[in-house]
C-alpha positions as CSV (number, residue, x, y, z in Angstrom):
1,X,-83.6,77.8,-55.0
2,X,-84.3,81.5,-55.3
3,X,-83.5,82.0,-51.6
4,X,-80.1,80.2,-51.9
5,X,-79.3,82.3,-55.0
6,X,-79.5,79.9,-57.9
7,X,-80.6,81.2,-61.3
8,X,-81.5,77.9,-63.1
9,X,-83.3,74.6,-62.4
10,X,-82.8,71.4,-64.4
11,X,-85.7,69.0,-64.3
12,X,-86.9,66.1,-66.4
13,X,-90.3,65.7,-68.0
14,X,-91.9,62.3,-67.5
15,X,-92.8,60.9,-71.0
16,X,-95.8,58.9,-69.7
17,X,-97.1,61.9,-67.7
18,X,-97.9,63.7,-70.9
19,X,-98.5,60.7,-73.2
20,X,-99.8,57.9,-70.9
21,X,-99.4,55.2,-73.6
22,X,-96.2,56.7,-75.0
23,X,-97.6,57.7,-78.4
24,X,-100.1,60.2,-79.8
25,X,-102.6,57.5,-80.7
26,X,-103.0,56.8,-77.0
27,X,-104.0,60.5,-76.4
28,X,-102.5,63.4,-74.5
29,X,-102.8,63.8,-70.8
30,X,-103.7,67.5,-70.6
31,X,-103.4,67.5,-66.8
32,X,-99.8,66.5,-67.2
33,X,-99.2,69.4,-69.7
34,X,-100.9,71.7,-67.1
35,X,-98.6,70.4,-64.4
36,X,-95.4,71.3,-66.3
37,X,-96.9,74.6,-67.5
38,X,-97.5,75.6,-63.9
39,X,-93.9,74.5,-62.9
40,X,-92.3,76.4,-65.8
41,X,-94.4,79.5,-65.1
42,X,-93.5,79.5,-61.4
43,X,-89.8,79.1,-62.3
44,X,-89.9,82.0,-64.7
45,X,-91.8,84.1,-62.1
46,X,-88.9,83.5,-59.7
47,X,-86.3,84.3,-62.5
48,X,-85.1,80.7,-62.5
49,X,-84.3,79.5,-66.0
50,X,-85.7,76.0,-66.8
51,X,-83.3,73.5,-68.4
52,X,-85.5,70.6,-69.4
53,X,-84.6,67.0,-70.1
54,X,-86.9,65.0,-72.3
55,X,-85.8,61.4,-71.4
56,X,-84.5,60.4,-68.0
57,X,-84.8,56.6,-68.4
58,X,-88.6,56.3,-68.0
59,X,-89.8,54.5,-71.1
60,X,-93.6,54.4,-71.1
61,X,-94.8,51.0,-70.2
62,X,-97.1,50.9,-73.2
63,X,-94.1,51.2,-75.6
64,X,-92.1,48.6,-73.7
65,X,-95.0,46.1,-74.1
66,X,-95.7,47.1,-77.7
67,X,-92.3,46.7,-79.2
68,X,-89.6,46.6,-76.4
69,X,-89.0,50.3,-76.0
70,X,-85.5,51.3,-77.1
71,X,-84.7,47.8,-78.3
72,X,-86.8,48.7,-81.4
73,X,-86.1,51.5,-83.9
74,X,-89.9,52.1,-83.8
75,X,-89.3,54.2,-80.7
76,X,-87.5,56.9,-82.8
77,X,-90.7,58.2,-84.3
78,X,-92.6,58.0,-81.1
79,X,-89.8,60.0,-79.3
80,X,-90.0,62.6,-82.1
81,X,-93.7,63.0,-81.6
82,X,-93.3,63.2,-77.8
83,X,-90.5,65.9,-78.3
84,X,-92.7,67.7,-80.7
85,X,-95.5,67.9,-78.1
86,X,-93.1,69.3,-75.6
87,X,-91.5,71.9,-77.9
88,X,-95.0,73.0,-78.9
89,X,-96.4,73.1,-75.4
90,X,-93.4,74.6,-73.5
91,X,-90.9,76.0,-76.0
92,X,-92.2,79.6,-75.7
93,X,-90.6,79.7,-72.2
94,X,-88.1,76.8,-72.2
95,X,-84.9,78.0,-74.0
96,X,-82.6,75.0,-73.1
97,X,-83.6,71.5,-74.0
98,X,-81.7,68.2,-73.3
99,X,-82.9,65.2,-75.3
100,X,-81.4,62.4,-73.2
101,X,-79.9,62.1,-69.8
102,X,-77.0,59.6,-69.6
103,X,-77.8,57.3,-72.4
104,X,-74.8,55.3,-71.3
105,X,-76.3,54.5,-67.9
106,X,-79.6,53.5,-69.4
107,X,-78.0,51.1,-71.9
108,X,-75.3,49.6,-69.7
109,X,-77.1,49.3,-66.4
110,X,-80.5,48.4,-68.0
111,X,-79.3,46.0,-70.7
112,X,-75.9,44.7,-69.7
113,X,-75.6,44.8,-65.9
114,X,-79.4,44.4,-65.4
115,X,-79.6,46.5,-62.2
116,X,-81.6,49.4,-63.7
117,X,-85.0,49.0,-65.4
118,X,-85.9,47.1,-67.5
119,X,-83.4,44.7,-65.8
120,X,-82.2,42.8,-68.9
121,X,-78.9,40.9,-69.2
122,X,-77.5,37.6,-70.4
123,X,-78.5,34.5,-68.4
124,X,-74.8,33.7,-67.8
125,X,-74.5,36.7,-65.5
126,X,-76.9,34.8,-63.1
127,X,-78.3,38.0,-61.5
128,X,-82.0,37.4,-61.9
129,X,-82.5,39.1,-65.3
130,X,-85.7,37.8,-66.9
131,X,-84.2,38.0,-70.4
132,X,-81.6,39.8,-72.5
133,X,-78.2,39.7,-74.3
134,X,-75.4,41.7,-72.7
135,X,-73.3,41.4,-75.9
136,X,-75.8,43.1,-78.2
137,X,-78.7,44.8,-76.5
138,X,-76.7,47.7,-74.9
139,X,-75.4,48.6,-78.4
140,X,-78.8,48.4,-80.0
141,X,-80.4,50.5,-77.3
142,X,-77.7,53.2,-77.5
143,X,-78.0,53.2,-81.3
144,X,-81.8,53.9,-81.1
145,X,-81.2,56.5,-78.4
146,X,-78.8,58.3,-80.7
147,X,-81.2,58.2,-83.6
148,X,-84.0,59.4,-81.3
149,X,-81.8,62.3,-80.1
150,X,-80.8,63.3,-83.6
151,X,-84.3,63.1,-84.9
152,X,-85.6,65.4,-82.1
153,X,-82.8,67.9,-82.6
154,X,-83.5,68.0,-86.4
155,X,-87.2,68.6,-85.6
156,X,-86.4,71.4,-83.2
157,X,-83.9,73.1,-85.5
158,X,-86.2,73.0,-88.5
159,X,-89.6,73.7,-86.9
160,X,-89.1,75.6,-83.7
161,X,-85.6,77.1,-83.1
162,X,-85.9,80.2,-85.3
163,X,-89.1,81.3,-83.6
164,X,-88.5,80.1,-80.0
165,X,-84.8,81.0,-80.0
166,X,-83.8,78.2,-77.8
167,X,-80.9,75.7,-77.7
168,X,-80.8,71.9,-77.6
169,X,-78.2,69.4,-76.5
170,X,-77.6,66.1,-74.8
171,X,-76.3,65.1,-71.3
172,X,-73.6,62.4,-71.1
173,X,-71.8,60.9,-68.1
174,X,-68.2,60.0,-67.9
175,X,-65.7,59.3,-65.2
176,X,-62.1,60.4,-65.8
177,X,-59.8,57.4,-66.6
178,X,-56.4,57.4,-65.0
179,X,-53.9,54.8,-66.5
180,X,-53.2,52.2,-63.9
181,X,-49.5,52.4,-64.7
182,X,-47.2,54.3,-67.1
183,X,-47.1,51.3,-69.5
184,X,-48.3,51.9,-73.0
185,X,-50.8,49.1,-72.5
186,X,-52.5,50.8,-69.6
187,X,-52.4,54.3,-71.3
188,X,-54.2,52.8,-74.3
189,X,-56.6,51.1,-72.0
190,X,-57.5,54.4,-70.4
191,X,-58.2,55.9,-73.9
192,X,-60.3,52.9,-74.9
193,X,-62.3,53.2,-71.6
194,X,-63.1,56.8,-72.5
195,X,-64.1,55.8,-76.0
196,X,-66.5,53.2,-74.7
197,X,-68.0,55.6,-72.1
198,X,-67.9,59.1,-73.6
199,X,-66.9,58.5,-77.2
200,X,-69.8,56.0,-77.7
201,X,-72.0,59.1,-77.9
202,X,-69.7,62.0,-78.7
203,X,-68.3,60.2,-81.7
204,X,-71.6,59.9,-83.5
205,X,-72.8,63.4,-82.7
206,X,-69.5,65.0,-83.6
207,X,-68.1,62.8,-86.4
208,X,-71.2,60.8,-87.5
209,X,-69.9,57.4,-86.4
210,X,-68.7,55.3,-83.4
211,X,-65.0,55.5,-82.3
212,X,-62.7,53.3,-84.3
213,X,-61.8,51.4,-81.1
214,X,-65.4,50.3,-80.7
215,X,-65.7,49.4,-84.3
216,X,-62.6,47.3,-84.1
217,X,-63.4,45.5,-80.8
218,X,-67.2,45.1,-81.0
219,X,-67.2,44.4,-84.8
220,X,-70.5,43.0,-86.1
221,X,-72.3,43.4,-82.8
222,X,-72.0,47.2,-83.2
223,X,-74.9,48.6,-85.3
224,X,-74.1,50.8,-88.3
225,X,-75.5,54.1,-89.3
226,X,-76.7,54.8,-92.8
227,X,-75.2,57.7,-94.7
228,X,-78.3,59.8,-94.0
229,X,-78.3,58.8,-90.3
230,X,-74.7,59.7,-90.0
231,X,-75.3,63.1,-91.6
232,X,-78.2,63.8,-89.3
233,X,-76.1,62.9,-86.2
234,X,-73.2,65.1,-87.1
235,X,-73.5,68.4,-85.3
236,X,-76.8,67.5,-83.6
237,X,-76.2,69.7,-80.5
238,X,-75.9,73.3,-79.5
239,X,-74.2,72.3,-76.2
240,X,-73.1,69.2,-74.4
241,X,-74.1,68.4,-70.8
242,X,-71.4,66.5,-68.8
243,X,-72.2,64.6,-65.6
244,X,-69.1,64.0,-63.5
245,X,-68.7,62.4,-60.1
246,X,-65.4,60.6,-59.7
247,X,-62.5,58.9,-61.5
248,X,-61.2,55.3,-62.0
249,X,-58.0,53.6,-62.8
250,X,-58.0,51.8,-66.2
251,X,-55.7,48.8,-66.8
252,X,-55.2,46.6,-69.9
253,X,-57.3,43.4,-69.4
254,X,-54.8,40.6,-70.2
255,X,-57.4,37.9,-69.4
256,X,-60.1,39.0,-72.0
257,X,-62.1,36.1,-73.5
258,X,-64.6,36.3,-76.3
259,X,-66.7,33.8,-74.5
260,X,-69.6,35.6,-72.7
261,X,-68.9,39.0,-74.4
262,X,-70.6,42.0,-72.9
263,X,-70.4,45.8,-73.1
264,X,-68.5,45.7,-69.8
265,X,-65.7,43.6,-71.1
266,X,-65.5,44.7,-74.8
267,X,-63.2,47.6,-74.1
268,X,-60.5,45.2,-72.8
269,X,-60.0,47.7,-69.9
270,X,-60.3,46.7,-66.2
271,X,-61.6,49.6,-64.1
272,X,-60.8,49.9,-60.5
273,X,-60.8,52.6,-57.8
274,X,-57.6,51.5,-56.1
275,X,-54.0,50.6,-57.0
276,X,-51.8,48.6,-54.7
277,X,-54.3,49.0,-51.9
278,X,-54.4,52.8,-52.2
279,X,-57.6,54.5,-53.3
280,X,-57.7,56.9,-56.2
281,X,-59.0,60.1,-54.6
282,X,-60.3,61.0,-51.1
283,X,-63.2,59.5,-49.2
284,X,-65.9,62.1,-48.9
285,X,-69.3,61.0,-47.6
286,X,-69.9,57.6,-49.1
287,X,-67.8,58.3,-52.3
288,X,-64.2,58.2,-53.4
289,X,-63.8,61.6,-55.2
290,X,-61.1,62.9,-57.5
291,X,-61.8,66.7,-58.1
292,X,-58.9,67.0,-60.6
293,X,-60.7,64.6,-62.8
294,X,-63.4,67.2,-63.8
295,X,-60.6,69.4,-65.1
296,X,-58.9,66.5,-67.0
297,X,-62.3,65.5,-68.5
298,X,-63.2,69.1,-69.6
299,X,-59.8,69.6,-71.2
300,X,-60.1,66.2,-73.0
301,X,-63.5,67.1,-74.4
302,X,-62.1,70.5,-75.5
303,X,-59.2,68.9,-77.4
304,X,-60.9,65.8,-78.8
305,X,-64.3,67.2,-79.8
306,X,-63.7,70.7,-81.1
307,X,-64.3,72.7,-77.9
308,X,-68.1,72.5,-77.7
309,X,-70.2,74.6,-75.4
310,X,-70.4,72.6,-72.2
311,X,-72.6,72.6,-69.1
312,X,-71.8,70.5,-66.1
313,X,-75.3,69.1,-65.7
314,X,-74.6,67.0,-62.6
315,X,-71.8,67.0,-60.0
316,X,-72.3,66.0,-56.4
317,X,-71.5,63.9,-53.4
318,X,-73.6,61.2,-51.7
319,X,-73.8,60.0,-48.1
320,X,-75.5,57.0,-46.6
321,X,-79.0,57.7,-45.1
322,X,-77.9,57.2,-41.5
323,X,-81.1,57.0,-39.4
324,X,-79.0,57.2,-36.2
325,X,-77.9,60.8,-36.8
326,X,-79.8,63.6,-35.0
327,X,-81.2,66.3,-37.3
328,X,-78.4,68.8,-36.4
329,X,-75.8,66.2,-37.2
330,X,-77.4,65.3,-40.5
331,X,-77.3,68.9,-41.6
332,X,-73.6,69.3,-41.0
333,X,-72.2,68.1,-44.4
334,X,-68.8,69.6,-44.3
335,X,-67.6,66.9,-46.7
336,X,-70.1,68.1,-49.3
337,X,-68.9,71.7,-49.0
338,X,-65.4,70.5,-49.6
339,X,-66.5,68.5,-52.6
340,X,-68.2,71.4,-54.3
341,X,-65.4,73.9,-53.5
342,X,-62.8,71.6,-55.0
343,X,-64.8,70.8,-58.1
344,X,-65.8,74.4,-58.8
345,X,-62.1,75.4,-58.4
346,X,-61.1,72.9,-61.1
347,X,-64.0,74.0,-63.3
348,X,-62.8,77.6,-63.0
349,X,-59.3,76.4,-63.9
350,X,-60.7,74.7,-67.0
351,X,-62.4,77.9,-68.1
352,X,-59.1,79.7,-67.7
353,X,-57.6,77.0,-69.9
354,X,-60.0,77.8,-72.7
355,X,-62.8,75.3,-72.1
356,X,-66.1,76.6,-73.3
357,X,-67.9,76.0,-70.0
358,X,-71.2,78.0,-69.7
359,X,-72.8,76.7,-66.6
360,X,-72.8,74.3,-63.6
361,X,-75.6,72.3,-61.9
362,X,-75.0,70.5,-58.6
363,X,-76.7,67.2,-57.9
364,X,-78.9,67.8,-56.1
365,X,-81.1,70.5,-54.7
366,X,-82.7,68.0,-52.2
367,X,-82.4,64.4,-51.1
368,X,-84.4,62.2,-53.5
369,X,-85.1,58.7,-54.9
370,X,-81.8,57.4,-56.3
371,X,-82.8,54.7,-58.7
372,X,-81.6,51.2,-57.5
373,X,-80.4,52.8,-54.3
374,X,-83.8,54.1,-53.4
375,X,-83.8,56.3,-50.3
376,X,-80.7,54.7,-48.8
377,X,-78.4,57.5,-50.0
378,X,-78.6,61.3,-49.9
379,X,-77.2,63.7,-52.5
380,X,-79.1,66.8,-51.5
381,X,-77.9,70.1,-50.2
382,X,-81.4,70.3,-48.5
383,X,-82.3,67.5,-46.1
384,X,-85.7,65.7,-46.5
385,X,-87.1,64.3,-43.3
386,X,-88.8,61.1,-44.6
387,X,-90.2,60.4,-41.2
388,X,-91.9,63.8,-40.6
389,X,-94.0,64.8,-43.6
390,X,-91.1,65.3,-46.0
391,X,-90.0,68.5,-44.2
392,X,-87.0,70.3,-45.7
393,X,-84.0,71.7,-43.9
394,X,-81.0,73.5,-45.3
395,X,-77.8,71.6,-44.9
396,X,-74.5,73.4,-44.4
397,X,-73.8,73.0,-48.1
398,X,-76.9,75.0,-49.0
399,X,-75.7,77.8,-46.7
400,X,-72.3,77.6,-48.2
401,X,-73.8,78.1,-51.7
402,X,-75.6,81.2,-50.5
403,X,-72.4,82.8,-49.4
404,X,-70.5,81.5,-52.5
405,X,-73.0,83.0,-54.9
406,X,-73.0,86.4,-53.2
407,X,-69.2,86.8,-53.8
């Protein structure tokens, strides 16, 4: 990273690496604390600023078995204690904290779609989920994630911020939603889709409650915040992290049925990547990309949510792990160079339009394990040779960043 010219590194602490059972009563793994101390010290020695995420979807197994993890409000206190340990152990050097990474993905993919851990969904989906309820669990899990976030922020601001002089925020993911047509129904569907994706979390931390669209459509299945919880949530951030990859068309769902309700269908918006057989965006690598969407999304956050400080905490392009390519061919990722160039150009345009954008992190520094895709896809600007001792090679995109950062 230092050789390429970067000045910051975003990484996630594994909750169970420092608290093997998830709570203080199970004891602290001091070897885990030592591991992160060594990493942070090495980053600082290389003038790389650490941006640290506390929760990146890895609920300790002990807490999942004890009370169901984020299905239970009991996790809020255990998350507070885990955050306290991290602030106390690393906060003298870590000045930028992120409480949660993509709470939307954790809730929707883990408790509605069932394709992320813990693989829960309604039986009617018929996709091998062992248990779950797609109509309620995603909302309950997100509710508890939001309360865990706000509790950790409150702790940091009251106990550590004045002395450690750091900042704390949350990272959210959102696609940009393009109305499928110019009809009022499709335009409203695009707004609803944004409410159900981004507003689900921005609403509570900015205004203290869920978007009115969610309240009206989800009704009694949507949990409620107490007055104290609402007050604690409002303003519980110094910055907002935004993960952006692509855009989708949103159309009004005229066939909605209350039977078999789920988070996916509650917005009454049908999301698709093509219209009349024509894709939204350009095929780059294995993705359909829409660079203009990052500009649209940043302007939308500026207007709707009082122009917060924003970091792009993830933005990148994937390719299939093609074992037939020779190593020189695998390093020639011109499509990824194009992706980064176009998105950075639109990010600069957003800054010129008054967006309070303070930083940008590409995803990712190297090829890695991509959740349910495993090692079948590559996002890295550095190539990892999985067949030869995990040797690392710079791709063309890494060399491009070197030149870009020197300008």
